[in-house]
N, C-alpha and C positions, 0 to 999 in steps of 0.2 A: 837675504833676510836682513833687514835694517833694524831689527829689534822692535820692542813694543813699548808703548807708553801706557803705564797703568796708574790709575788713581788709587790712593791708599788713604783710608779713613780709619783712624784708631777707634773712635767711638768712646763708650763709657765703660766703667767697671774694669773687668779684665781685658777689655779691648786692646789697650796699648801693648800689653804683654803678648797676647796671642797674635796680634798683627805683626809685631816685631819678629816673633818666632817664625811666622809664615814668610815674611820678606826674606829672612835669612835662608830658609830652605829653598825658596824659589830662586834666589840669586845663585845658590850652590848648584841647583839642578840645571839652570840655564848655562852656567859656566861649564858644567860637566858635559852638556850636549853640544858644546862648541858654538854657542850663540852669542850675539852681542848682548851686553848687560841690559837689564830692564831699566827703562827711564821711569823712575818712581815720581809721582806727583802728589805730595801730601796735601790733604784737604781736611777741613774741619767739619765736625758734626757733633751734636749732643752738648754736654756741659761745656766743653772747650769752645764750641761755637757760640753758645749763649753768653759765655763770659766775654768773648771778643766782639760779637756782632749783635747780641741780644736776640738771637734766633737759632734754634737747634739745627736748622738746615738752611743756611743763608744762600742768597743768590750767587755769591762768589763760589760756593761749593757746587751748585748746580751747573754754573758756567764751566767750572773746571772739569767736571765729569763729562760734559758734552765734548770736550776737546781731547779725550784720551780713547784708547782702544777698548778699555774695560776697566774694572776696578775691583778692589778688595774692600769689603765693608766690615768693620768691626761691629760688635754688638752694641745696642743702645739700651738705655735705662730710662725710658720716657716717663715711667711712673714717678720718678724723682724730680722731673723738671717742674719749674713753676707752673701753677695750674693753667694760666693763660697761654702757655707754650707747650702743652702736653700732647703734641703731635708725635706720632711714631715715624721717625725719619726714614726708616727702611721702607715702609709702605708708601710714603710720599715720593721716594726715589723711584720705586717700581711704577707708580702711576705716572709720574712726570716723564719717564723714558719709555713707557709702554712695554715694560718687561712682563709679558703676558704668560710666560712659562716658568714654572718653578720645578726644577729637576732635583729630586731627592733620592739618592741611592741609599740602600741599607744592606750591609753585608757584614758577616761575622769575621773576625780576625783570629787566626791561630795565636794562642797565648793570652787571649782575653776571654774570660768566662762569659758565655752568652746563653740566654734562655733558649735561643734557637740557633745552634751552631752551624746549621746548614743554610741559613738565610742569605739570599743574594738576589735582590730585586731592586727595581727603581719605580718610584711613584712620580708620575708626571701630573702636576697640579696646575689647573687653570688659575691664573693669578690675577685676573683683571676684573672679575665679576662674581657670579655665584651668590652665596649667602653672606658675603662680607659687606655690610651695609655701607662702609666708607667708599666702596668702589662702584656703586650702582646708580649714582646721580650725576648729571652734568653740574649741578650746583646744589649745595645742601647735603644733608645726610639721608641715607636710606632707612634710618631708624627715626621714629617719631612717636609722640604721645598725644593722641587726640584728647584725652582727658587724664586727670591725675592718676586714675586707676587702670588705664589701658596703655600698653606699649605695643607698637607694631614695627615690622621690618619688611622691606621689599627685597625680594631676590630677583636677580637679573641673569637670564641665560639668553645669549644670542647665537644665531647660526654661525656667524662669522667667527666668534671666539671658539665655538665648539670645533669648527673645521680646522682652525690653525693649531689648536692643542692636540687634536687627533693626529694631524700630520707629524707633529713633534714626537708623539708616542710611537707611532708606527715606524718612523725612520729610525728611532732609537732601538726598537725591537729587532729591526733587521740586522743590527750589529751585535745582537745578543742571542737569545734562544727562540726568537721569532714567535713570541706569543704576547698578546695584549689582552688584559681584562678591563672592560669598561665598568666603572663603579658608579652606581646611581641609586636612587630610591624611587623608581618610577611607579611602584605599587601604591604609594601615597602622595607622590609629587609628579603626576603623569605629564603635566604640561612643561614644567621646568626641567627636571632631571630626565623626563622621558624624551624631551627634545635633545638633550645632551647625548643620551644613549643612541638615539636614532641617527643623529648626524655622525657620530663616531662610526657606526656601521656603514653608513653611506660612503664616508671617506675610505674606509677599509677596503672597498672594492678596488681601489687603486693599488693595493698592496696584497695581491693574491698569495704571496709567499708567507704572509704573516697570519697565524691563526688567531682569531678574535672571538672572545666570549664576553659575557657580562654577568655581574652579580650585584645584589643589593649590598649597600654599605655595611649594614649590620652583620650580614653573612660573611663579608670579607673580614671584618674585625675578628669574628670568631675563628675563621679559617686561618688567619695570620697567626693566631696563638697556637692553634692545633697543628698546622702543617704549612708553614710559610714557603717550603720548597716548591709548592704547587704553583707559585706565582713568578712571573718574569718582569713584565712591565704592567703597571696599573695606571690608568688614566682616569681622572675624576675632576670634579669641580673644586672650588677653593676651600670651603670649610671641611668637606670630607677629606681632601688631600692633606690638610693641616693636621687633622686628628690622626689619620692612618699613618702618616709619616713619623709622627712622634711615637706611636705604638711600635712601628717597625724598628725605629732606632733603638728603643729600649730592648726589644727582642734580640737585636744584634750585639748588645753588650752595654750600651750607654748612649745617652743623648750627646755626650762629649765626643762621640765618634761620628756624628751625623753631619755630612757635608751637603751643600746644595749650590746650584747656580740659579740665578734669575736671569732670563734672557728674552730678547725679542729676536727678530731675524737679523739684526745688525749690531747689537751690543749685548754684553753679558756682565753680570756682577757676581762675584764669589761672596757667599755669606753663610757662615755656620748656622745651623738650626737653633743652637742653644742661645741663652740670654747672657746678660752682662755680669752675673754673679758678683755683685758689689761686696758681698761678705768676705770674699777672698782676694779682692783686688789689691794689687801692689805687694803680694806676698810670694810671688814666684811659684805658685802652686797650681795655676790654671792648666788645663789640658788643651794643648794647641792642635790636636789631631784633626778636629772637625774643620777648622779654618785652613789648615795646611792641605787637607784633602779637597776642600772647596777650591783652593787656588790651583790644584792639579786639574780639576774639572774645567776651570777657566782657561788654563793653558791648552788643554785638549780642544776646547771649543774654538779658541783662536786658531789653533793649528788646522782644524778641519775647515774653518772659514777661509783661511789663507792658502790652504793646500801646503802647509809648512810642516814637514815631517820632524824638523828639529824641535818645534814646540810640543809636538806629540811625544817625542822622546823625553823631553824635560818632564812632561806630565807623568809618563810611565816611570821615570826615575823616582819621582816623589812618591808615587803609589807603592812601588816596590820597597822603597826605603822605610816608609811608614809600617808596612806589613812586616818587614824583617825586624824592625826595632821592637815592635810589640811581640812578635814571636820569640824574640830573645829574652822576654820578661822585663823589658824596660818600659815602665809606665808611670804615670802620675798617680797621686793619691786616690783620686776618684775611681781609678781602675784597680785599686789595691796595691799600687806600686810605691816606690820610694823616690822616684826621680822628680826633680823640680822642672818647671817649664823650660828653663835654659838647659838643664842637663839632658832632658829628653830631646830637645831640638839639636843639640850637638851630636847626639847619637844618630839622629836622622840625617844630618848633614854628612856625617862620615859615610853612611851607607848609600847616599845618593850616587857616589862614584862607582859603586859595584855594578857589574853587569849581571 
């Protein structure tokens, strides 16, 4: 194991704080697992990039990301960028590098009050097309207004994208409870989400050990609130996955606990589900759990890709340390605790060394 090179992007708002907290925990876990130190490659995005390059996602950053094994992305606050630069850098990165899968787990932690204390599921969100208009055209936007009083949007569903996201979900389910729920709305969108459902079932024939069923998205939203324990892995298109994963995160205790990775078959990016929270930026109050857990997902993804058990061990150490810290009642203010960002991170670092 020669170590890994990871890009690191602070982003906006609380980004620099939660990214620094995440780097500290990753470095501690890598050392505890006996691995070579991570080679961190700092890159600019957001307000810092606009100030230096006049672009929230400059070419220098794209080139830097192409030269590393994966990266950690801090949150962005594109609503506050100058109007002519109001691009969402995270979405631009996903599109540029073909990160077609967004993997979003939701589970409750002992010690954290949760609406659904038994929740433990993963939402596998197709990330490249669906009902998100900015991902549906070779050029231009998938949203348009033919007249002042009419607005329209194009949804894109392709067999290739459905097949590859179905494989992601089914492989993931094999390592969990071996159940996949295909989420769609084929009763009113039979051509688009009907194609998504049907292709997922076709791919499932290659995974006879995984039980597959399907539900309408509105029914899933209701069932998540009533009995989320019924679900293991849910696979769905972009917009449905975005909404359901936010719901699942809140049921587990807080959006501040919600991790994710965005990946292709060759590269992955750790990115917390939450935003930049500019109102508490620089006050050492931000909750770093979501990004720290996202980094653990990235380390596990790299470990599986490389066949490197040391990286998997480092990921396991981070996950155990986060759970143990929260179970001990150490938490930031958003979870009802008294710990600052740095205090919480020190507690996690100390627990990383425990078996």
